[in-house]
N, C-alpha and C positions, 0 to 999 in steps of 0.2 A: 561345633564342628559337624560336617555331613559324615555319617556313620551307616553301615547297612543295617544295623539293628540297634537297640538301646545299649549303649557301651556300659561296661561296670565303671564304678566310681574311680577305681584305680587308673582305668584307661583315660578318663576324663582328665585327671591329674597329669598323667603321663603326656597327653597331647598339650595341655595348657603350658607345662613346664618346656617341652620341645619347641612350641611356638615362640615362647619366651626367649629361649636360646638362640634360635634362629633371628629373629628380630633384633637381639641385641649383639648379634655377631660373636657367640661366645664358643669355646670348647667346651661340650658337654659330655659327662660320663652317664650313661643312662643304663640302668639295671631293671629288667622286668622279667621275672621268672617265666619258664615255658608254662604254656597253658594260659597265659594271661592275655593272648591276643596281642603280642608285641608287634608283629608285622602290620596288623591293621591300623594300629595306634600310631606306627611310624608313617604309613602311608598317609592317612587322613590327617595327622597333625602337620606333617611337612607340605603336603599338596595344599592344605588350606592356607598354609602361610604363603606358599608361592602364589596362589591364586590372588590373595589380597595385595600381595607386593606387585603382581603385574597391574592389577587394577589402580594401584597408587600412581605407578609409572605412567599409566596411560593418562590418568587425569592431570598429572604433572605435565606430561607433553602436550596435551591438549591446551592447557593453561599457556604454556610458552608460545605454542603456535598461534592461539587468539591474541596473544600480545604481539606476535610479530606482524600478523595481518593488521591489527589495528594501526600498526607502526608507530604506536605512541610509546613513550619511555614507561613502560610498566615498572621497571625496577629502577629505583634510585640507586646511583652509584654505590652508595654506602650499603644498600641491602645486597646488591650483587656481590661485590668483592670488598668486604669490609678491610679496610686497612691497606689496601693495595695502593689507592691512588696517592694519599698523602706521603707515603714513604717515598716515592720517587721525586717528590717536589716537583711535578710537571704541572703547566698551567691547567686549569679545569677543562677548557675546551678539547685539549689533547686527551685527557682522561675519558672524557664523554664520548669523544669520536672512538677511541679503542673500546670502550665499553659497547657502544652501539654495534661496533664491527663484530665484537665477540658474540653479542646477542644475534646478530644475523646470521652468523656461521652455525651458532647452534641451532638456530631455527632451519636453515637448510639442512643440517645434518639429520635433523629430527625427521624433515619432510622425506629425504632419501630413504631413512629407515622404514618409515610408514609404507612407501611405495613398494619397498622390498618385502615387508611383512605382507602387504595386501596381496602382493603377486604370489607369495607362497601359500597363503590361506586359500586364494582362489584355486590354485593347483590342487590343492588337497581336497577342497570341497568338490571339483570337478571329479576327481577320482572316486570320491565318496559316492557320488550319485551315477556316475556314468559307467555302466558295465561294458558299453560298447568300445570304449576307449581300452579297456583291458584287452577285448578280444582282438582289437586292431593290433595293437601290440603284438599278441600272441602270433597272430595269423603271419604278420610280417616277418617273425622270427623264424616261422615253419618254412616260409618260402625261401628265406635265405639259407637255412640249412639244406634245403632240397637242392639248390643251385652250387652250393659248395659240393655236395656228394656228387653231383654230374661231373663238375670239374675234375674232382679228384680221379674219378673213374677214367676219364679221357686221359688224363695225365699218366695213369698206370698203363693204360693201353698203348700210350707212346713209348714209355720206357721200356716196355717188354721188348720192343723192337730193337733198343739201343742197348747192346750188352755192356759196352764200355761205362755207361753212365753208372752202372752198379758199382764198379770200382772206385769211382770218385766218391760216390755216396759214403762208403766205409770211411773215407778221409774226413768227409763232413762231419761224421759223427765224432770223430776224435778232435776235429776243431773245437767242438764245444768245450773240450776239456783244457783248452789253452787259456792262460789268463789274458784278459784283455789289456789294452795298454792302461798304465795307471798314472794319473796325473795327481801329483802330491798337493798338499794343502795350498802351496804358494800360487800354483799355477791354476788353482781351481777354476772352471768356468762353470756358472750356474746353469746346468742343464737339467730341468725336471721334467718328466713326462707329461705333468697335468697343466704345466703353464700356458700352453697356446690356446685351448678350446674351452677352458674350463672357468670362465668368469662368474658364472651364475652357482658355481660350487663354492666360491669364497663368500659364505654368508658370515654374518656376524654371529657370534656366540650368544644365545639368548641366556638370561639367568636361568640357571637349571640345578637339579639335584642329582649328584652322584651317589648311587647307592651301590655298596660293594659287600660281597659276603664271600665264604670260603669256597663253596664248590657250586658247581654248575646246577645241582639238583636243589641246592637252597635258593639259588636264583630264579629257577624255573617256578619253584613253589611261590616266591615272592611276587613274581610277575602274574600268577594266577590269583593271588590275593587282590593285586591292583585290579585285575579284570572283574573281580566280584565287587570290589568297592564302588561307592557312588562316583569316584573319578574315573572309572574303568572306560567310559565312553568318550570322554574328551580330553585325555591326556596324551601328549606325544611321547610315547616311550621307546626307547631303543635299547636292546641287549646287546652286548658285546661280548665276545668269546675269542678264544685261541682260533688259529687257523684248523687246528686239529678237530674243534668242535664245528666250525663253520664251512669248512672247504666242501664244495660239492663236485669238484673235479675228481672222478674217480682214480684215475691215473696217479695223481698226487696224494690222495689220501691213503692209497695202498702203502706208501712208503713207511707209515705207522709212526715213527719217532718224530716228535715235534719238530726238532732242529731240522730234519730232512725236509719235512714239508714247508717250513718257512723258507729254507733256502732255495728249494725247487720253485716255489712260488715266485720268489724275488727274481729268480734267472727268468722265468718265463715273461715277467713284466718287462725286464731288461731288454729281452728278446725284442719285444713288441716295439719298444722304443727305438731300439736299433734298425728293426724293420723299415721304420719310417725314413731314417736317415740313409738305409741302405739303397732305398728305392731312388733316393735323389742322386746317390753316386753309383749309377748303373755300372760303371766300368768295373767296380769291384765284384766280381762274381762269386766271391769266396763263400760268403755266409748265407747258404740257401736252406739247409735243413734246420732251421730254428724253430723249436716248437713255442707257439704262443697259447696263452690259456683260453679258450673259447668263451668262458664265463666273464673274463675280465672286459667286458664290452660297456662303453661308456652310457648309451642311451639305456640300455637293460638296467645298468646299476642306479641311474636316476630314477628310472620306473620303480626299481626295488626300493630305493630311499623313500619315495613319496608313499608307497604301500605301507612300509613300515610305520611312517608317522601318522597314516590315516587311522591305524588299529593297533590296539596294544597285542603284540605277539611275543611268544617266549621263543627260546633258541630252536626248539624243534620246528615250530612253524615257521621261523624264518629260514630254516634249511629247507623245508619243504616247497616253501614259496620260491627260494632260490633255484631249485631243481626245476620247477615248474616254469619260471620264467627264463631260465637260461642265464642268471645274473648272479655274480658272486654275492653270497650273504656277507662275507668278511669285509670286503670293501664298501658293500652298498649300505650296510649298517654303520660304517665309519662316515660315510657322507651325510648320514642323517644327524650326527651329534650336534652341529651347530644349531639345528633348529628344534631339537628335543628339548622337552621339560624335564624329562626323568631319564637318566641313563644308567642302566643296570649292568654292573662288570664284576669280574672276579677281582679278590685282592691285588694279585700280582700286578694287573693292568694298571692299577691307581697308585700302588706303592713303589713300583720301580720306575725310575725317571726315563730311561730310554725307551721302555715299552710305552710309558704314558705319552711321550712325545711322537713315537711312531705311530700311535693311534689318533693322533690329533686330539687329545684332550687338554683342554686349557682350564686351568684350575682358578685363574684369577677372578675374584669376588664370586666364586660358586660356592655351593653348599656342598659338604661331603658327608654322607652317613656310612658308617662302617659298622656292619652287623656281624653278629657273632664274634664279637671281638676280644673274647676272653684270651685268645692267642695270638694277639696282635703283636705282642714284643717278639715272640719266637718267630712269627711269621716274617716280620722284617728282617730278623737275624738271618733267617733261612734263605730268603730271596737273595740277599746279598753276601751269603757265604759260598765258598766253592771248594771242590775237592779233585784232585787228580791222582791216580796211581802210578807206580813207577813204570809199571807195563804199558800204560796208556803213554807215557812220555816217551818211552823207547819205540813204541809202535809208530807214534806220529813222526819221531826223527827218521825212522827209516822210510817210511812212505814218502815223506816230503822230499828226502834226498834222492829217492828213486825218481820221483816226479821231476825233480830238478835236472837230473842226469838226462832222462829222455827228452825233455822239451828244452835243453839249454839253448840250442840253436835259435829256438823260436820265440824265447822271452826276451823282453826288454829289459834294460839295465835296471831300471826303477824296481821291477818286479824281483830280479835276481838280488839285488840290494836287501829287499825286506824278506825274501825266502831265506836268505843267509842269516840275517838278524834272528828270524824265528828259530833257525837250525841251532843257532849259537845259545839262545835261552833255553831251549830243550836240553841241550847238552849240560848246560850250567846247572838246571834243576835236577838233573839225574845225578850230577856230581855231588849235588848237596844232600842226596839220599845215601850217598857213599857208593854210587856205581860207576859203570861206564856205559856210556849210550850206545857203543858199537857191539856190546856183547848182549847175549840173550838174558834178560832181566829175570827170567825164572831160574837161571843158574848161578846167578851172583849171589853170593851170601852176604849179608850186610855184617860189618864187624861190630859196630856198637849198637845194639838194638835199643829201642826205647823212645820216648816222645820228648821233643825239645820244642819250646815256644821262643819265637823271636818277633820283634817289632818288625814293621814292614821295612824300614829303613835298613835294620841291621841284616836283614834278609836279602835286600837288594844289594849292600854292600859285600857281604860274605861270599855271595854267589858271583860277585864281580859283573853285576849287570846294571850297575848304577849308571853307567854312560850310555844306556839305550834309553831312547824316549818311547816309554811304553804306551803313552797316549797315541803316537803316531802308529805305532805297530798295530794297536788295538784298531784304530781308524781304517788301516790298510786292510785288516782281516775283514771287517764288516763290508767295506766299498768293493774290494775285489772277489769277494765270495769263495775266498780260496779253499776253505773247507769243503765247500760243496765241490769244487774242481777235483779236490784230492779223492773225496769219496767216488766221484765217477771213474777217476782213474784207478783206484783200488778195486772198484766194483768190476772193472774191465779186465784188469790183469792180476788181481788178487787171487780170484777163485781158480781152482786147478782147470776149470772147464774151457778156459778162452785159449784158443789157438792163435799164435802169432806168427808173422810172415817170416822174417829173416832168421838165419840160424844164430848170428851173433846177438841178435836182440833176445833171441829165444834163451840162451845161457843168462842173459842179464836178468830176464824177467824169471826164468825157472828160479834163479837165485831168490828173487823177491818173494815167490810163492813159497819156496822151502822156508824162508826166513819167517815169513807171516805165518806159516804152519806151525814153526817151531814155537813161535810166539805163544799161539793160542794153545799148543800142548804145554808149553812151560807153564803158562798159568795154571792149566788143569793139573799138571802133575805135581807141581809144587804145593797146589791147594791142599793142606792137610784135612783129613776128614773132619776136624772139628772146627774147621774154618767158617767163618760167618756166612749166613745165607746170602749176604750181598755178593758172595763170588759169582753166582749166576747172573745177577744183574750185571755185574762188570763185564762179563763175557758178551752180554747183549750190547753194552756200550762200546764194547770194542769193535763190534761189526759195524755200528755208525762210526762216522769218521771221529777218531781220538782227538783230532784237532778242535772239534767243537767244544769239548770239555774244557781243553786247556785255554779257549779263548775266554772262557767265563773265569777263569783262574787269573788270567792276564789282567781282565779289567777289575777284579776284586783288588789287584794290587795297586790300583791307581785310587785307592781310598786314601785320607789323610793318615799320617803315620800313627796318631794316638788313638785312633779310633778301631784298630784291628790289630789281629796278630797272625802271624804264619805259623802253623803246627807242623813240624817234620815229624811224621810217625814212621820210624823205621822198625820194619818187622822183618823175621827170618831172611826174605830175599828181596832184592830191589824191586821186583814184580809187585811184591805184596805191600811194600811200603807205600806212603803216600804223601803228598802235600796238601795242606787244607788251609784255606783262609777263614779265619773266625772273626766277625764282626762283634766288637764289644758294645759298640756306642749305637743302638739303632736310631736313637733320637736324630744323628744327623741326616737319615734319609727322610724321616717323617717331618722334620722342621720346615723343609719346603712346602709340604703340604698345608701344615698350619698356618704359614705367613701368608700364602696366596689367597686361601680360602676365605670367605667370608664368615662362614661358621663350619666347625667341625663335630660331628656328633659320634661318639663311640658307644655302641649299644651292644647289648648280650643279656643272656638269661641269667647268668652268674658272673657278676664282675668282681666279686669280693676275691681277694683283698684289693681294694681299689688303689691303695697306696703305690702299689707297682706302677701304675700308669702315670700317677702324678709325679712320682720320682723319677722313674727311668725313662719316661717318654717326654713328659711335657716340660719338666723343669729344664731338662737337657735341651730341649728342642727351643728354649728360650720363650716359653709361654709364661707370660705374667700370670701368677696365681688367681689375681682377681678376674682373670678372663675365664677361668675354669667353673663350670658348674656340675654339681652332682646331683643325680636323682635316682632314688631307689624305691621302687613301689614294692608293698606286699604282695601276697599272693590271693588269688581269687577263692581259694579252698577255704571252707570253714576250719576254725582252729583244731576242731575235734577229729578232723580227717587226716591228721598226721601225727604221728607219735615218735619223735627222735629220742633216741636215749644213749647216753655215753655210759659204758659198761666199765667198770674198774676191776672186776674180778669175776673168775669163772664159777662154775657148780661146785668144784672142789676148794673154793676159796683160793686158788692161785691167782696172784695178781697179774692182771694183764698188761704186760710191757713188751712190745715187739721192737726190740732195737736189734741191730746187727750182731750184738753179742747174744741175747737171750732167745731170738726167735727160732733158732736151730734147736733148742733144747726139746726132748722128747715130751716133757710135760706140758710145754707151751703148746705143741701140736695137738696133743691129746686133748687138752682143755678145749681148743679151738673146735675140736671135733664134737665134743660132749655139747658145747653150746648150740652147734647146727644141729645136732641130733634131737635137742630139746625142742628147739624152735621149729624144726620140720613137723612136730607133732601137732603144733597150735596154729601155724600159719597156713591158710589154703593157698592154691595157686603156685605161682612162681617165686622164687626166692633168688636174688641175685648176689652173689658173694664175691667181693673184690679183694684180691691179693696185692701186695706191693710190686711183685715181679713175676714173670713167667717162671723163672728159676724157683722161686719159692713156691709157687702154686704147684710145682712138679714134686717138688721135695715133700710138702705136706701130703699131697695125694698119694704118694709112694709110702709114706708113714702110715697113713691110714689103711692102705692095702694090707700092710704087713700086720697091723694090730687088729684086723677085722673090724674097724669102725666103718669101714667104707660099706660093707655089705649091710650093716645096721641103718646106715644112711639110706642106701639104695632100695630098702624096703619101703622107705616112706616116700622118699621123692626120687625120680628117675635123675640120673646125674649127667650133666652136660659139661664139657670143658671148652674155653674159647680156644679156637684153632689159631696157630700162628700164621697161617697163610691167609692173605685178606680174601681169596677167592672162596674160602671154603665158610666163612663167616655166614653168609646168607643163608646156607644150608642148614647149618647148626641152629640158628635163629627159627627157620620154619619148622624144624623137628621140635624144638623147645615148645614152640607155640602149639604145635599139634598136640604134643603129649599133655599139655596143661589142659586143652580144651576136652580132650578125651576123659581125663581124671574128673573133671568138674561134671561132665555129663554121665559117667558110669558110677561114680562115687566108689566105695571100696577102700581097700587098704591104701593105695597109693594117692598122696593128697596134691600131687603136682610134680613140679619138677625143680631142680636146683641147678643153676648155672654158676660155674667157676670162673671168673673173670679177672682180667689184669687192670690195674690202674694205668691209664695212658695208652691202653691197647685198644683194638678194633671195637670194643663194645662201650668204651667209657665214654665216646662221645658221638653224638649225632643220631644215636639209636634211642627210639622211645620204648620204655617198658611200661607201657601204660596198662591200667586195670590190672586183670589177673596176670599179665607177664610180669609185674614186679610189685608184689604186696610186700615184700620186705627187702630193703637194700642192706647188706652188711659189708662193714669195712674192716678188714683184718689189718690192724696196726697202722702206721702212719707213713704213706709213700714218700719218704724223703729222696730226693734224687741222689745219685751215686757221687759222694763228695770227692771220690778218688779220681774222677774223670778231669783230665788236664784242662778241657774247655771250661769246666764250672769253676775249677780253681782259679783259672786265670780272670774270669768274670769276676769271681769274689775279691781278688785281690786288686782289681782295676776299681771296683765300686768302693772298696774301703780307701783307697787313694782319693776318689774324687768327690766322695759325699761325706757329710757330716753325719755323725753318730746321731741317731734319733732315739729319743727315751732310754737312753744308755745301752742301748743296743748297736752293735756294729752293723752297717749296712749289709755286710755279706751274711751274716745270721738271719737278718731279715728277709734277705732274698731267698734262702733255703726254705725259711717257713712258709713264705708266700707260694713258693713253686710247689711245696708240699699240700698246702690247703687249697690252691687252685684246683690241683688234681683231684682232691677230696671232693670239692664243691662240684666239679664236672660229673663226677661219678654218682654221687648222690642225687643229683639233679635229674637222673634218667628216669626216676619213678615220678608219680603226680605229673600228669601231663595235661589235665584239664580239670574243670570246675568241680566235677562229681567223684573225681579219683580220689582213693585213700591209700596209705600206705605207712609202714613203720620203717625207720632208720636205726641201725645200730651200729655206732662206733665203737670197736673193740680196743680200746687202749686208754689207760687212766690219764695219758698225758693231753687228751683231748680236753680234759676238764681246766687244764691251766688257763688263766685269762687271756695271756696274749694269743693262743691258740683259738680258744672257744670264741673270741671277738671277730675271728676272720670267718666264721661261718655266716651263710647269707642270713640276713635279718630274720626273714619269715620263718627260717628253720630254727635260729637261735633263740627266738622268743618262746619257742615251745618245747624247748630241749629239757630233758630231766637227766640229771647225774645220779647213777646208781651205783652205790659201793659194793652191795651184794647181788649175786645173780637171782636169788629167790624173788625179791621184790621187783626187779626188771622182768621176770618171767611173768609173774602175776599180771604186771601190766600190760605186757604184750597179749597175754591170754585174753584179759578183759576187752582190750581193744579190738581184737579180731573177733571174738565171739560176738560182741555188740554190733560189729559191721555185719556179720553174718546174718544176724537176727533182723537188722535194718533192711537187708536185701529181702 
């Protein structure tokens, strides 16, 4: 395997296993701890396979072409199509003729492919070497821009002379808000913008690798690794992202919310295609003021596509290239997919089928690598779940009925029919929450509060909407862009600032404004002080069109009955209540991926407990267990660089067991404090201590404050708490790091800093506490999920119904343990980030020593873990470990 430096032995093993899995078309679960150079191993292993595979294809093609050119029967009928001839019982000469024809067709097809490929390679070569070509393209653009500007100026000069033109203009603006004529599915005419002039865009999809990860920063990091690797120069790589990340049209970017950006972009394209057809029907003078996106230009996007394929670029580079060339990076990068060898994209784009199809991703016989996949099950569940609140439902209903009233005369029958159906759906949904859609949701109290779960079918029947075809309504929403039009309408009339012409309408619209205002105030007024932090986000969502949220919920209802549940959450008022769709069986959405792909690799730093993936995803997705391979490699650090200890009791011999019943006892909280006090004297640098929840962390902190323990701790290490708000995390981390650095330089009383964090919070994933930032990671208790949550209970019941008991344990019990240990493994994986790093890991709870739990720790930690019954011996070990390391430094 080509590699930028001498690989570790485990990297070689990793690449060999990966190569084998790809070659054999397996589904692989690969675990490689952070710091072992996982990305590089993935890149070099997978791309080596791809290169060899392409070489094999080439040789095979050459062989067939040579045969075709020689015109001799290179293949005897038996070789080429074993068993097909005899079964039909046809005479030999017929078989031979058919055989010949098939061979000839095959050869022709190969020749065509070769010509196409040659064309593409030449084009890219030319761009690589020809700088002038670039400048020519640029100059042409500048000239076009200049011409446009002059034209615009002269138009404006003309229109100043004509006053009445301005009045018309107002109406044109409003024209955009009216729904275009909608042809339903039966009358569909195929009209797509790209059909006419884009023959050379329709390229065949070459065999490629789709690499996905969770965040854009992880993807950019991966692209940088590719650039550094031996494959960096000659791999055709494309980075895909959402419009939010890739759009370069400032006016659209400013909209902020993803859904608004998407809708606006689609609308501009639609305008572009309509412009074409409008120019042909000059008679219709109506639609003049349609905006089209200046970046959606076909030539420029072709140019961008080729630029992308020539040289590996990450998202940032792609966007700045788009700005420079005045081409849309979002579409330009999509055009590059067919010819690319490596496509880098976020989870959502690959795992959500509608998004996948929209992006033009074809998975047939391709390779998919899902990195950072420890959260894969949750991710799939999240992507396909949806929630709408009572106030959103009422708000959408009010907006839509006002919209229908205002434009009733202008809307076609088809449109009215669908709008009425949507209004009916909204009305029924609110009724299910126990409210009336025509009253202010903030003032309607709910009679029976609580949470009810229903299967999809029950929900449809009980809300009396089982006679509506949800698939058609969903398609209507997508095609007619109704939520975008509604947003425009509310933007125009919803805000207090807009003045409207006639009195009569004024009353109507003033009514609407008051209603919208009361809605907003309603949700603010009723929101009790202790209500969730989500409240603020909800208000933001309300400003974007609430119909957008509801469309997501509608599409969730089209899942199969057994795979999901609808949760009716009835709180104080209708406005605060919500409908939520919960996906129970994520495998249904993953099955498609596994079936179509040649091979799927699920990789991550800590994949333990692997059983989760096997059981919940792969079994249900119908993957034959023989197709699944597992690979877990050790760590690159020497065994003496890590000291994991399971501690069963504290300094005053109090047994450590943090269950819901015992963890609130003062003696447990005192004991935890004493352990930390002792440790902070012997451990240099940073100590990160994880609590099972924010609430518990706050409670313990408060208790220590009262007992004076906190000030004793603070004398040794400066104490930091993980903030709840995501935007404050960065600052806390910077302060924490600064403090540790200061202490290590100055010496003295303070030995560093102590960071109190929360499992599953902002710090337990994706953040590196390498070197002095994390010399010891402490886990207080076992972070079991909240068993009282209705979602979890439903999932447990469902698992018990559908899965057999394993090793005498109920599947629901296993699920709870797996969720807990997954969280633990993520958190303790924050320390030890490279080969020379060292740290101690302390698990405070005697239950960690139970075999069922203990075996779910990652192998490289498990092998080195000591179980200590008494605090004394554990303390001695820790002191020896850290003293030894300090002397070695």
